[in-house]
N, CA, C, O and the ligand as a Tripos MOL2 file, in Angstrom:
@<TRIPOS>MOLECULE
protein
  293   291    74     0     0
PROTEIN
NO_CHARGES

@<TRIPOS>ATOM
      1 N          81.6330   13.4690  100.1630 N.3       1 MET1
      2 CA         81.4630   14.3940   98.8960 C.3       1 MET1
      3 C          80.2590   15.3460   98.9750 C.2       1 MET1
      4 O          80.0770   16.2960   98.2140 O.2       1 MET1
      5 N          79.5470   15.0150   99.8780 N.am      2 THR2
      6 CA         78.4230   15.8030  100.1010 C.3       2 THR2
      7 C          78.3270   16.3970  101.2650 C.2       2 THR2
      8 O          79.0510   15.8770  102.1140 O.2       2 THR2
      9 N          77.5570   17.5090  101.7130 N.am      3 CYS3
     10 CA         77.6250   18.6170  102.6870 C.3       3 CYS3
     11 C          76.7810   17.7910  103.7750 C.2       3 CYS3
     12 O          77.2540   17.4860  104.8700 O.2       3 CYS3
     13 N          75.5920   17.4900  103.3940 N.am      4 CYS4
     14 CA         74.6190   17.1060  104.3780 C.3       4 CYS4
     15 C          73.9340   15.7740  103.8680 C.2       4 CYS4
     16 O          74.2010   15.2980  102.7640 O.2       4 CYS4
     17 N          73.0980   15.2480  104.6830 N.am      5 ASN5
     18 CA         72.2040   13.7890  104.1520 C.3       5 ASN5
     19 C          70.9700   13.8600  103.2120 C.2       5 ASN5
     20 O          70.4720   12.9330  102.5730 O.2       5 ASN5
     21 N          70.5780   15.1800  103.2670 N.am      6 LEU6
     22 CA         69.5760   15.5230  102.4500 C.3       6 LEU6
     23 C          70.0190   15.5740  101.0620 C.2       6 LEU6
     24 O          69.3260   15.0990  100.1620 O.2       6 LEU6
     25 N          71.2210   16.1680  100.8410 N.am      7 LEU7
     26 CA         71.6160   16.4390   99.4640 C.3       7 LEU7
     27 C          72.1490   14.9240   98.8860 C.2       7 LEU7
     28 O          72.1210   14.6210   97.6930 O.2       7 LEU7
     29 N          72.6310   14.0510   99.9580 N.am      8 GLU8
     30 CA         73.0080   12.8880   99.4910 C.3       8 GLU8
     31 C          71.9520   11.9280   99.1060 C.2       8 GLU8
     32 O          72.0350   11.1300   98.1730 O.2       8 GLU8
     33 N          70.8610   12.0920   99.9810 N.am      9 ASN9
     34 CA         69.5750   11.6070   99.4970 C.3       9 ASN9
     35 C          68.9700   11.9330   98.2870 C.2       9 ASN9
     36 O          68.3160   11.1050   97.6520 O.2       9 ASN9
     37 N          69.1490   13.1220   97.9120 N.am     10 ALA10
     38 CA         68.5560   13.7030   96.6800 C.3      10 ALA10
     39 C          69.4830   13.3060   95.4180 C.2      10 ALA10
     40 O          69.0390   13.3230   94.2700 O.2      10 ALA10
     41 N          70.8120   12.9470   95.7350 N.am     11 ILE11
     42 CA         71.7600   12.5070   94.7560 C.3      11 ILE11
     43 C          71.2890   10.8440   94.2620 C.2      11 ILE11
     44 O          71.3100   10.4300   93.1030 O.2      11 ILE11
     45 N          70.8840   10.0830   95.4510 N.am     12 GLU12
     46 CA         70.7650    8.7700   95.3790 C.3      12 GLU12
     47 C          69.2720    8.7580   94.7750 C.2      12 GLU12
     48 O          68.9720    7.7330   94.1630 O.2      12 GLU12
     49 N          68.2680    9.8030   94.8750 N.am     13 ARG13
     50 CA         66.9200    9.6700   94.0060 C.3      13 ARG13
     51 C          67.1700   10.3850   92.9580 C.2      13 ARG13
     52 O          66.1420   10.7810   92.4090 O.2      13 ARG13
     53 N          68.4390   10.8030   92.3150 N.am     14 GLU14
     54 CA         68.4580   11.2720   90.9830 C.3      14 GLU14
     55 C          67.7780   12.5100   90.7210 C.2      14 GLU14
     56 O          67.7130   12.9290   89.5660 O.2      14 GLU14
     57 N          67.2120   13.1990   91.7820 N.am     15 VAL15
     58 CA         66.7150   14.7250   91.5080 C.3      15 VAL15
     59 C          67.8690   15.6430   91.6140 C.2      15 VAL15
     60 O          67.6740   16.8280   91.3410 O.2      15 VAL15
     61 N          69.0940   15.2340   91.9910 N.am     16 PHE16
     62 CA         70.1320   15.9650   92.0590 C.3      16 PHE16
     63 C          71.3500   15.1000   91.4220 C.2      16 PHE16
     64 O          71.4670   13.8860   91.5850 O.2      16 PHE16
     65 N          72.2310   15.9080   90.6780 N.am     17 TYR17
     66 CA         73.3440   15.4280   89.9680 C.3      17 TYR17
     67 C          74.6940   15.9630   90.5070 C.2      17 TYR17
     68 O          74.9190   17.1620   90.6640 O.2      17 TYR17
     69 N          75.5460   14.9960   90.7700 N.am     18 PHE18
     70 CA         76.9690   15.3990   91.0350 C.3      18 PHE18
     71 C          77.8760   14.8040   90.1550 C.2      18 PHE18
     72 O          78.0170   13.5810   90.1680 O.2      18 PHE18
     73 N          78.6380   15.6640   89.2370 N.am     19 GLY19
     74 CA         79.6400   14.9650   88.3570 C.3      19 GLY19
     75 C          79.9490   16.2100   87.3960 C.2      19 GLY19
     76 O          79.3480   17.2790   87.4950 O.2      19 GLY19
     77 N          80.9130   15.9610   86.4930 N.am     20 PRO20
     78 CA         81.3880   16.8790   85.5590 C.3      20 PRO20
     79 C          80.1050   17.0580   84.5900 C.2      20 PRO20
     80 O          79.2210   16.2350   84.3530 O.2      20 PRO20
     81 N          80.2600   18.3510   84.1090 N.am     21 GLN21
     82 CA         79.2350   18.8820   83.1330 C.3      21 GLN21
     83 C          79.2150   18.0570   81.6850 C.2      21 GLN21
     84 O          78.1540   17.7610   81.1360 O.2      21 GLN21
     85 N          80.3700   17.7640   81.2010 N.am     22 HIS22
     86 CA         80.3910   16.9840   80.2960 C.3      22 HIS22
     87 C          79.8870   15.4540   80.1830 C.2      22 HIS22
     88 O          79.8030   14.8150   79.1330 O.2      22 HIS22
     89 N          79.6060   15.0530   81.3250 N.am     23 ARG23
     90 CA         79.1890   13.6530   81.5520 C.3      23 ARG23
     91 C          77.8140   13.6900   81.3800 C.2      23 ARG23
     92 O          77.2930   12.6030   81.1280 O.2      23 ARG23
     93 N          76.9950   14.7900   81.4590 N.am     24 ILE24
     94 CA         75.5810   14.8190   81.2170 C.3      24 ILE24
     95 C          75.2070   14.8760   79.8890 C.2      24 ILE24
     96 O          75.3200   15.8690   79.1710 O.2      24 ILE24
     97 N          74.6470   13.5300   79.4890 N.am     25 ASP25
     98 CA         74.3550   13.2210   78.3400 C.3      25 ASP25
     99 C          72.6790   12.6680   78.1710 C.2      25 ASP25
    100 O          72.2780   12.0170   77.2070 O.2      25 ASP25
    101 N          72.1410   12.9420   78.9210 N.am     26 ASP26
    102 CA         70.6890   12.7300   78.9160 C.3      26 ASP26
    103 C          69.6650   14.0440   78.9810 C.2      26 ASP26
    104 O          68.4830   13.9270   79.3040 O.2      26 ASP26
    105 N          70.2410   15.2120   78.6550 N.am     27 GLY27
    106 CA         69.4340   16.3500   79.0670 C.3      27 GLY27
    107 C          70.2810   17.6740   78.3670 C.2      27 GLY27
    108 O          71.0500   17.6740   77.4050 O.2      27 GLY27
    109 N          69.8600   18.7080   79.1740 N.am     28 ARG28
    110 CA         70.4790   20.0420   78.8360 C.3      28 ARG28
    111 C          70.6520   20.7070   79.9290 C.2      28 ARG28
    112 O          69.8700   20.4970   80.8560 O.2      28 ARG28
    113 N          71.7410   21.6880   80.0830 N.am     29 ILE29
    114 CA         71.9630   22.4430   81.1670 C.3      29 ILE29
    115 C          71.1830   23.8040   80.7830 C.2      29 ILE29
    116 O          71.3560   24.4260   79.7350 O.2      29 ILE29
    117 N          70.4440   24.0940   81.6450 N.am     30 VAL30
    118 CA         69.3980   25.2300   81.6250 C.3      30 VAL30
    119 C          70.5050   26.8270   81.9010 C.2      30 VAL30
    120 O          70.4810   27.7580   81.0960 O.2      30 VAL30
    121 N          71.1880   26.8310   82.8820 N.am     31 ASN31
    122 CA         71.7610   28.0940   83.1850 C.3      31 ASN31
    123 C          73.3450   27.5640   83.1210 C.2      31 ASN31
    124 O          73.7380   26.4100   82.9490 O.2      31 ASN31
    125 N          74.1390   28.8080   83.3200 N.am     32 GLU32
    126 CA         75.6170   28.8810   83.0400 C.3      32 GLU32
    127 C          76.2900   29.1860   84.2510 C.2      32 GLU32
    128 O          76.8190   30.2810   84.4400 O.2      32 GLU32
    129 N          76.2920   28.1860   85.1460 N.am     33 VAL33
    130 CA         77.0080   28.2900   86.3120 C.3      33 VAL33
    131 C          78.1150   27.2570   86.1290 C.2      33 VAL33
    132 O          77.9650   26.1980   85.5200 O.2      33 VAL33
    133 N          79.2940   27.6840   86.7420 N.am     34 SER34
    134 CA         80.3780   27.1420   86.7280 C.3      34 SER34
    135 C          80.4070   25.7230   87.9850 C.2      34 SER34
    136 O          81.0830   25.9550   88.9880 O.2      34 SER34
    137 N          79.9270   24.7790   87.9340 N.am     35 THR35
    138 CA         79.7240   23.7640   89.0990 C.3      35 THR35
    139 C          79.6330   22.3850   88.6670 C.2      35 THR35
    140 O          79.6170   22.1070   87.4680 O.2      35 THR35
    141 N          79.5740   21.5000   89.5810 N.am     36 GLU36
    142 CA         79.7830   20.2230   89.4650 C.3      36 GLU36
    143 C          78.1760   19.6100   89.8990 C.2      36 GLU36
    144 O          77.8830   18.4200   89.7910 O.2      36 GLU36
    145 N          77.3270   20.5650   90.3510 N.am     37 TYR37
    146 CA         76.2090   19.9510   91.0660 C.3      37 TYR37
    147 C          74.9510   20.8140   90.4830 C.2      37 TYR37
    148 O          74.9060   22.0430   90.4220 O.2      37 TYR37
    149 N          74.0380   19.9870   90.1100 N.am     38 PHE38
    150 CA         72.7700   20.2460   89.3560 C.3      38 PHE38
    151 C          71.4830   19.6400   89.9200 C.2      38 PHE38
    152 O          71.3220   18.4980   90.3510 O.2      38 PHE38
    153 N          70.6330   20.6050   89.8300 N.am     39 ILE39
    154 CA         69.1280   19.9510   90.1600 C.3      39 ILE39
    155 C          68.7680   19.3040   88.8900 C.2      39 ILE39
    156 O          69.1250   19.7550   87.8020 O.2      39 ILE39
    157 N          68.0460   18.2260   89.0380 N.am     40 ARG40
    158 CA         68.0530   17.5730   87.8420 C.3      40 ARG40
    159 C          66.4420   17.4300   87.6500 C.2      40 ARG40
    160 O          65.8650   17.1420   88.6990 O.2      40 ARG40
    161 N          65.6850   17.5640   86.6110 N.am     41 ALA41
    162 CA         64.1290   17.4370   86.6170 C.3      41 ALA41
    163 C          63.9100   16.9600   85.1070 C.2      41 ALA41
    164 O          64.6210   17.2820   84.1550 O.2      41 ALA41
    165 N          62.8890   16.2050   85.0780 N.am     42 ALA42
    166 CA         62.2930   15.5940   83.6670 C.3      42 ALA42
    167 C          61.7200   16.6960   82.9750 C.2      42 ALA42
    168 O          61.0190   17.5690   83.4860 O.2      42 ALA42
    169 N          62.1110   16.5920   81.5950 N.am     43 ALA43
    170 CA         61.6410   17.6180   80.6330 C.3      43 ALA43
    171 C          60.8610   16.9150   79.5810 C.2      43 ALA43
    172 O          60.7080   15.6940   79.5750 O.2      43 ALA43
    173 N          60.3810   17.7150   78.7060 N.am     44 SER44
    174 CA         59.6710   17.0130   77.5480 C.3      44 SER44
    175 C          60.5660   16.0200   76.8970 C.2      44 SER44
    176 O          60.1710   14.8990   76.5760 O.2      44 SER44
    177 N          61.9690   16.5160   76.6770 N.am     45 ARG45
    178 CA         62.8540   15.6760   76.1480 C.3      45 ARG45
    179 C          63.7930   15.4430   77.0270 C.2      45 ARG45
    180 O          64.3230   16.4530   77.4900 O.2      45 ARG45
    181 N          64.2670   14.1560   77.5040 N.am     46 GLY46
    182 CA         65.2280   14.0020   78.5760 C.3      46 GLY46
    183 C          65.1200   14.7630   79.8070 C.2      46 GLY46
    184 O          63.9770   14.8800   80.2500 O.2      46 GLY46
    185 N          66.0360   15.2860   80.4320 N.am     47 TYR47
    186 CA         66.2430   15.9820   81.3760 C.3      47 TYR47
    187 C          66.8110   17.5400   81.5130 C.2      47 TYR47
    188 O          67.8100   17.8190   80.8510 O.2      47 TYR47
    189 N          66.3240   18.3650   82.1880 N.am     48 ASP48
    190 CA         66.7630   19.5870   82.5550 C.3      48 ASP48
    191 C          67.6940   19.6800   83.6290 C.2      48 ASP48
    192 O          67.4510   19.0680   84.6690 O.2      48 ASP48
    193 N          68.8120   20.4210   83.5080 N.am     49 TYR49
    194 CA         69.8220   20.4570   84.5820 C.3      49 TYR49
    195 C          70.0010   22.0260   85.0000 C.2      49 TYR49
    196 O          70.1300   22.9440   84.1900 O.2      49 TYR49
    197 N          69.9830   22.1560   86.3960 N.am     50 TRP50
    198 CA         70.2410   23.6890   86.8370 C.3      50 TRP50
    199 C          71.4290   23.3850   87.6160 C.2      50 TRP50
    200 O          71.5020   22.5340   88.5030 O.2      50 TRP50
    201 N          72.4440   24.2310   87.1690 N.am     51 GLY51
    202 CA         73.5160   24.3040   88.0460 C.3      51 GLY51
    203 C          73.2760   25.0860   89.2780 C.2      51 GLY51
    204 O          72.5290   26.0630   89.3410 O.2      51 GLY51
    205 N          73.9680   24.5830   90.2620 N.am     52 VAL52
    206 CA         73.7620   25.3490   91.6520 C.3      52 VAL52
    207 C          75.2270   25.4520   92.1770 C.2      52 VAL52
    208 O          76.1030   24.5920   92.0790 O.2      52 VAL52
    209 N          75.3290   26.9510   92.8810 N.am     53 ASN53
    210 CA         76.5750   26.9830   93.6350 C.3      53 ASN53
    211 C          76.6480   26.4210   95.1920 C.2      53 ASN53
    212 O          77.6350   26.0200   95.8100 O.2      53 ASN53
    213 N          75.2920   26.5270   95.6080 N.am     54 TYR54
    214 CA         74.9800   26.4540   97.1190 C.3      54 TYR54
    215 C          74.0830   25.1970   97.2140 C.2      54 TYR54
    216 O          73.2010   25.0420   96.3690 O.2      54 TYR54
    217 N          74.2580   24.3260   98.1670 N.am     55 CYS55
    218 CA         73.3240   23.1950   98.7220 C.3      55 CYS55
    219 C          71.9070   24.0240   98.7820 C.2      55 CYS55
    220 O          71.8880   25.1870   99.1880 O.2      55 CYS55
    221 N          70.7050   23.3280   98.3410 N.am     56 PRO56
    222 CA         69.5190   24.0570   98.4770 C.3      56 PRO56
    223 C          69.0100   23.7510   99.9810 C.2      56 PRO56
    224 O          68.0260   24.3450  100.4220 O.2      56 PRO56
    225 N          69.5890   22.9730  100.6110 N.am     57 PHE57
    226 CA         69.1310   22.4260  102.1050 C.3      57 PHE57
    227 C          69.9570   23.0070  103.0170 C.2      57 PHE57
    228 O          69.4180   23.6020  103.9510 O.2      57 PHE57
    229 N          71.2930   22.9650  102.9500 N.am     58 CYS58
    230 CA         71.9620   23.4870  104.1760 C.3      58 CYS58
    231 C          72.6110   24.8590  103.9280 C.2      58 CYS58
    232 O          72.9860   25.6010  104.8370 O.2      58 CYS58
    233 N          72.7110   25.1320  102.6030 N.am     59 GLY59
    234 CA         73.2650   26.4880  102.3430 C.3      59 GLY59
    235 C          74.5100   26.5420  101.9130 C.2      59 GLY59
    236 O          74.8880   27.5400  101.2990 O.2      59 GLY59
    237 N          75.3030   25.5520  102.1460 N.am     60 ARG60
    238 CA         76.8960   25.4240  102.1410 C.3      60 ARG60
    239 C          77.3370   25.7110  100.5520 C.2      60 ARG60
    240 O          76.5920   25.4610   99.6040 O.2      60 ARG60
    241 N          78.5250   26.2140  100.4420 N.am     61 ALA61
    242 CA         78.8800   26.2880   98.9920 C.3      61 ALA61
    243 C          79.3110   24.9690   98.5120 C.2      61 ALA61
    244 O          79.9870   24.1860   99.1800 O.2      61 ALA61
    245 N          78.8620   24.7530   97.2560 N.am     62 LEU62
    246 CA         79.0570   23.4280   96.7450 C.3      62 LEU62
    247 C          80.2660   23.3530   95.8360 C.2      62 LEU62
    248 O          81.2670   22.6920   96.1100 O.2      62 LEU62
    249 N          80.0820   24.1920   94.5560 N.am     63 SER63
    250 CA         80.9260   24.1950   93.4440 C.3      63 SER63
    251 C          82.2470   24.3120   93.9180 C.2      63 SER63
    252 O          82.5170   24.9740   94.9200 O.2      63 SER63
    253 N          83.0870   23.7020   93.2500 N.am     64 LEU64
    254 CA         84.6720   23.7240   93.7160 C.3      64 LEU64
    255 C          84.9940   25.4330   93.4900 C.2      64 LEU64
    256 O          85.5640   26.0640   94.3810 O.2      64 LEU64
    257 N          84.6110   26.0140   92.3470 N.am     65 GLY65
    258 CA         85.1330   27.3030   91.9890 C.3      65 GLY65
    259 C          84.8390   28.2940   93.1620 C.2      65 GLY65
    260 O          85.6950   29.1170   93.4870 O.2      65 GLY65
    261 N          83.5690   28.2170   93.8310 N.am     66 LEU66
    262 CA         82.9920   28.9310   94.4900 C.3      66 LEU66
    263 C          83.7000   28.6330   96.1110 C.2      66 LEU66
    264 O          83.9440   29.4970   96.9540 O.2      66 LEU66
    265 N          83.8870   27.4280   96.2050 N.am     67 TRP67
    266 CA         84.4710   26.9670   97.4710 C.3      67 TRP67
    267 C          85.9770   27.4090   97.6780 C.2      67 TRP67
    268 O          86.4090   27.6880   98.7960 O.2      67 TRP67
    269 N          86.8620   27.4610   96.3590 N.am     68 GLN68
    270 CA         88.1340   28.0910   96.4840 C.3      68 GLN68
    271 C          88.0310   29.5360   96.5900 C.2      68 GLN68
    272 O          88.9430   30.1580   97.1360 O.2      68 GLN68
    273 N          86.9890   30.1470   96.1130 N.am     69 ALA69
    274 CA         86.9690   31.5350   96.1050 C.3      69 ALA69
    275 C          86.6180   31.9640   97.4280 C.2      69 ALA69
    276 O          87.1320   32.9360   97.9810 O.2      69 ALA69
    277 N          85.7680   31.2540   97.9080 N.am     70 GLU70
    278 CA         85.4660   31.4730   99.5780 C.3      70 GLU70
    279 C          86.5200   31.2760  100.4960 C.2      70 GLU70
    280 O          86.5070   31.9270  101.5400 O.2      70 GLU70
    281 N          87.5190   30.4000  100.2420 N.am     71 LYS71
    282 CA         88.4450   30.0980  101.0250 C.3      71 LYS71
    283 C          89.3640   31.2080  101.0750 C.2      71 LYS71
    284 O          89.9270   31.4320  102.1460 O.2      71 LYS71
    285 N          89.6080   31.9640  100.0310 N.am     72 LYS72
    286 CA         90.5320   33.0420   99.8030 C.3      72 LYS72
    287 C          90.1480   34.1680  100.6190 C.2      72 LYS72
    288 O          91.0260   34.9460  100.9910 O.2      72 LYS72
    289 N          89.0410   34.3340  100.9170 N.am     73 LYS73
    290 CA         88.4530   35.3700  101.7010 C.3      73 LYS73
    291 C          89.1390   35.7900  103.1400 C.2      73 LYS73
    292 O          88.6400   36.6830  103.8250 O.2      73 LYS73
    293 ZN         73.6770   20.3530  102.3280 Zn       74 ZN74
@<TRIPOS>BOND
     1     1     2 1
     2     2     3 1
     3     3     4 2
     4     3     5 am
     5     5     6 1
     6     6     7 1
     7     7     8 2
     8     7     9 am
     9     9    10 1
    10    10    11 1
    11    11    12 2
    12    11    13 am
    13    13    14 1
    14    14    15 1
    15    15    16 2
    16    15    17 am
    17    17    18 1
    18    18    19 1
    19    19    20 2
    20    19    21 am
    21    21    22 1
    22    22    23 1
    23    23    24 2
    24    23    25 am
    25    25    26 1
    26    26    27 1
    27    27    28 2
    28    27    29 am
    29    29    30 1
    30    30    31 1
    31    31    32 2
    32    31    33 am
    33    33    34 1
    34    34    35 1
    35    35    36 2
    36    35    37 am
    37    37    38 1
    38    38    39 1
    39    39    40 2
    40    39    41 am
    41    41    42 1
    42    42    43 1
    43    43    44 2
    44    43    45 am
    45    45    46 1
    46    46    47 1
    47    47    48 2
    48    47    49 am
    49    49    50 1
    50    50    51 1
    51    51    52 2
    52    51    53 am
    53    53    54 1
    54    54    55 1
    55    55    56 2
    56    55    57 am
    57    57    58 1
    58    58    59 1
    59    59    60 2
    60    59    61 am
    61    61    62 1
    62    62    63 1
    63    63    64 2
    64    63    65 am
    65    65    66 1
    66    66    67 1
    67    67    68 2
    68    67    69 am
    69    69    70 1
    70    70    71 1
    71    71    72 2
    72    71    73 am
    73    73    74 1
    74    74    75 1
    75    75    76 2
    76    75    77 am
    77    77    78 1
    78    78    79 1
    79    79    80 2
    80    79    81 am
    81    81    82 1
    82    82    83 1
    83    83    84 2
    84    83    85 am
    85    85    86 1
    86    86    87 1
    87    87    88 2
    88    87    89 am
    89    89    90 1
    90    90    91 1
    91    91    92 2
    92    91    93 am
    93    93    94 1
    94    94    95 1
    95    95    96 2
    96    95    97 am
    97    97    98 1
    98    98    99 1
    99    99   100 2
   100    99   101 am
   101   101   102 1
   102   102   103 1
   103   103   104 2
   104   103   105 am
   105   105   106 1
   106   106   107 1
   107   107   108 2
   108   107   109 am
   109   109   110 1
   110   110   111 1
   111   111   112 2
   112   111   113 am
   113   113   114 1
   114   114   115 1
   115   115   116 2
   116   115   117 am
   117   117   118 1
   118   118   119 1
   119   119   120 2
   120   119   121 am
   121   121   122 1
   122   122   123 1
   123   123   124 2
   124   123   125 am
   125   125   126 1
   126   126   127 1
   127   127   128 2
   128   127   129 am
   129   129   130 1
   130   130   131 1
   131   131   132 2
   132   131   133 am
   133   133   134 1
   134   134   135 1
   135   135   136 2
   136   135   137 am
   137   137   138 1
   138   138   139 1
   139   139   140 2
   140   139   141 am
   141   141   142 1
   142   142   143 1
   143   143   144 2
   144   143   145 am
   145   145   146 1
   146   146   147 1
   147   147   148 2
   148   147   149 am
   149   149   150 1
   150   150   151 1
   151   151   152 2
   152   151   153 am
   153   153   154 1
   154   154   155 1
   155   155   156 2
   156   155   157 am
   157   157   158 1
   158   158   159 1
   159   159   160 2
   160   159   161 am
   161   161   162 1
   162   162   163 1
   163   163   164 2
   164   163   165 am
   165   165   166 1
   166   166   167 1
   167   167   168 2
   168   167   169 am
   169   169   170 1
   170   170   171 1
   171   171   172 2
   172   171   173 am
   173   173   174 1
   174   174   175 1
   175   175   176 2
   176   175   177 am
   177   177   178 1
   178   178   179 1
   179   179   180 2
   180   179   181 am
   181   181   182 1
   182   182   183 1
   183   183   184 2
   184   183   185 am
   185   185   186 1
   186   186   187 1
   187   187   188 2
   188   187   189 am
   189   189   190 1
   190   190   191 1
   191   191   192 2
   192   191   193 am
   193   193   194 1
   194   194   195 1
   195   195   196 2
   196   195   197 am
   197   197   198 1
   198   198   199 1
   199   199   200 2
   200   199   201 am
   201   201   202 1
   202   202   203 1
   203   203   204 2
   204   203   205 am
   205   205   206 1
   206   206   207 1
   207   207   208 2
   208   207   209 am
   209   209   210 1
   210   210   211 1
   211   211   212 2
   212   211   213 am
   213   213   214 1
   214   214   215 1
   215   215   216 2
   216   215   217 am
   217   217   218 1
   218   218   219 1
   219   219   220 2
   220   219   221 am
   221   221   222 1
   222   222   223 1
   223   223   224 2
   224   223   225 am
   225   225   226 1
   226   226   227 1
   227   227   228 2
   228   227   229 am
   229   229   230 1
   230   230   231 1
   231   231   232 2
   232   231   233 am
   233   233   234 1
   234   234   235 1
   235   235   236 2
   236   235   237 am
   237   237   238 1
   238   238   239 1
   239   239   240 2
   240   239   241 am
   241   241   242 1
   242   242   243 1
   243   243   244 2
   244   243   245 am
   245   245   246 1
   246   246   247 1
   247   247   248 2
   248   247   249 am
   249   249   250 1
   250   250   251 1
   251   251   252 2
   252   251   253 am
   253   253   254 1
   254   254   255 1
   255   255   256 2
   256   255   257 am
   257   257   258 1
   258   258   259 1
   259   259   260 2
   260   259   261 am
   261   261   262 1
   262   262   263 1
   263   263   264 2
   264   263   265 am
   265   265   266 1
   266   266   267 1
   267   267   268 2
   268   267   269 am
   269   269   270 1
   270   270   271 1
   271   271   272 2
   272   271   273 am
   273   273   274 1
   274   274   275 1
   275   275   276 2
   276   275   277 am
   277   277   278 1
   278   278   279 1
   279   279   280 2
   280   279   281 am
   281   281   282 1
   282   282   283 1
   283   283   284 2
   284   283   285 am
   285   285   286 1
   286   286   287 1
   287   287   288 2
   288   287   289 am
   289   289   290 1
   290   290   291 1
   291   291   292 2
@<TRIPOS>SUBSTRUCTURE
     1 MET1         2 RESIDUE 1 A MET
     2 THR2         6 RESIDUE 1 A THR
     3 CYS3        10 RESIDUE 1 A CYS
     4 CYS4        14 RESIDUE 1 A CYS
     5 ASN5        18 RESIDUE 1 A ASN
     6 LEU6        22 RESIDUE 1 A LEU
     7 LEU7        26 RESIDUE 1 A LEU
     8 GLU8        30 RESIDUE 1 A GLU
     9 ASN9        34 RESIDUE 1 A ASN
    10 ALA10       38 RESIDUE 1 A ALA
    11 ILE11       42 RESIDUE 1 A ILE
    12 GLU12       46 RESIDUE 1 A GLU
    13 ARG13       50 RESIDUE 1 A ARG
    14 GLU14       54 RESIDUE 1 A GLU
    15 VAL15       58 RESIDUE 1 A VAL
    16 PHE16       62 RESIDUE 1 A PHE
    17 TYR17       66 RESIDUE 1 A TYR
    18 PHE18       70 RESIDUE 1 A PHE
    19 GLY19       74 RESIDUE 1 A GLY
    20 PRO20       78 RESIDUE 1 A PRO
    21 GLN21       82 RESIDUE 1 A GLN
    22 HIS22       86 RESIDUE 1 A HIS
    23 ARG23       90 RESIDUE 1 A ARG
    24 ILE24       94 RESIDUE 1 A ILE
    25 ASP25       98 RESIDUE 1 A ASP
    26 ASP26      102 RESIDUE 1 A ASP
    27 GLY27      106 RESIDUE 1 A GLY
    28 ARG28      110 RESIDUE 1 A ARG
    29 ILE29      114 RESIDUE 1 A ILE
    30 VAL30      118 RESIDUE 1 A VAL
    31 ASN31      122 RESIDUE 1 A ASN
    32 GLU32      126 RESIDUE 1 A GLU
    33 VAL33      130 RESIDUE 1 A VAL
    34 SER34      134 RESIDUE 1 A SER
    35 THR35      138 RESIDUE 1 A THR
    36 GLU36      142 RESIDUE 1 A GLU
    37 TYR37      146 RESIDUE 1 A TYR
    38 PHE38      150 RESIDUE 1 A PHE
    39 ILE39      154 RESIDUE 1 A ILE
    40 ARG40      158 RESIDUE 1 A ARG
    41 ALA41      162 RESIDUE 1 A ALA
    42 ALA42      166 RESIDUE 1 A ALA
    43 ALA43      170 RESIDUE 1 A ALA
    44 SER44      174 RESIDUE 1 A SER
    45 ARG45      178 RESIDUE 1 A ARG
    46 GLY46      182 RESIDUE 1 A GLY
    47 TYR47      186 RESIDUE 1 A TYR
    48 ASP48      190 RESIDUE 1 A ASP
    49 TYR49      194 RESIDUE 1 A TYR
    50 TRP50      198 RESIDUE 1 A TRP
    51 GLY51      202 RESIDUE 1 A GLY
    52 VAL52      206 RESIDUE 1 A VAL
    53 ASN53      210 RESIDUE 1 A ASN
    54 TYR54      214 RESIDUE 1 A TYR
    55 CYS55      218 RESIDUE 1 A CYS
    56 PRO56      222 RESIDUE 1 A PRO
    57 PHE57      226 RESIDUE 1 A PHE
    58 CYS58      230 RESIDUE 1 A CYS
    59 GLY59      234 RESIDUE 1 A GLY
    60 ARG60      238 RESIDUE 1 A ARG
    61 ALA61      242 RESIDUE 1 A ALA
    62 LEU62      246 RESIDUE 1 A LEU
    63 SER63      250 RESIDUE 1 A SER
    64 LEU64      254 RESIDUE 1 A LEU
    65 GLY65      258 RESIDUE 1 A GLY
    66 LEU66      262 RESIDUE 1 A LEU
    67 TRP67      266 RESIDUE 1 A TRP
    68 GLN68      270 RESIDUE 1 A GLN
    69 ALA69      274 RESIDUE 1 A ALA
    70 GLU70      278 RESIDUE 1 A GLU
    71 LYS71      282 RESIDUE 1 A LYS
    72 LYS72      286 RESIDUE 1 A LYS
    73 LYS73      290 RESIDUE 1 A LYS
    74 ZN74       293 GROUP 0 **** ****
């Protein structure tokens, strides 16, 4: 389900979140990117989640919507 070992590692260490947005119940989503991948950081209350479209490590498209859009090109 992940593009590279670094991302898998980041999810294991919970600095990265993979899953549906509505399952996030311990923090808030900072930006409005339609994705299932989020960078997770401790905030003053709970966690902040930054949605990302691309893997920060290998640069591959992550989000389903973007992946489908790229496939059509
Ligand atoms: Zn990657």
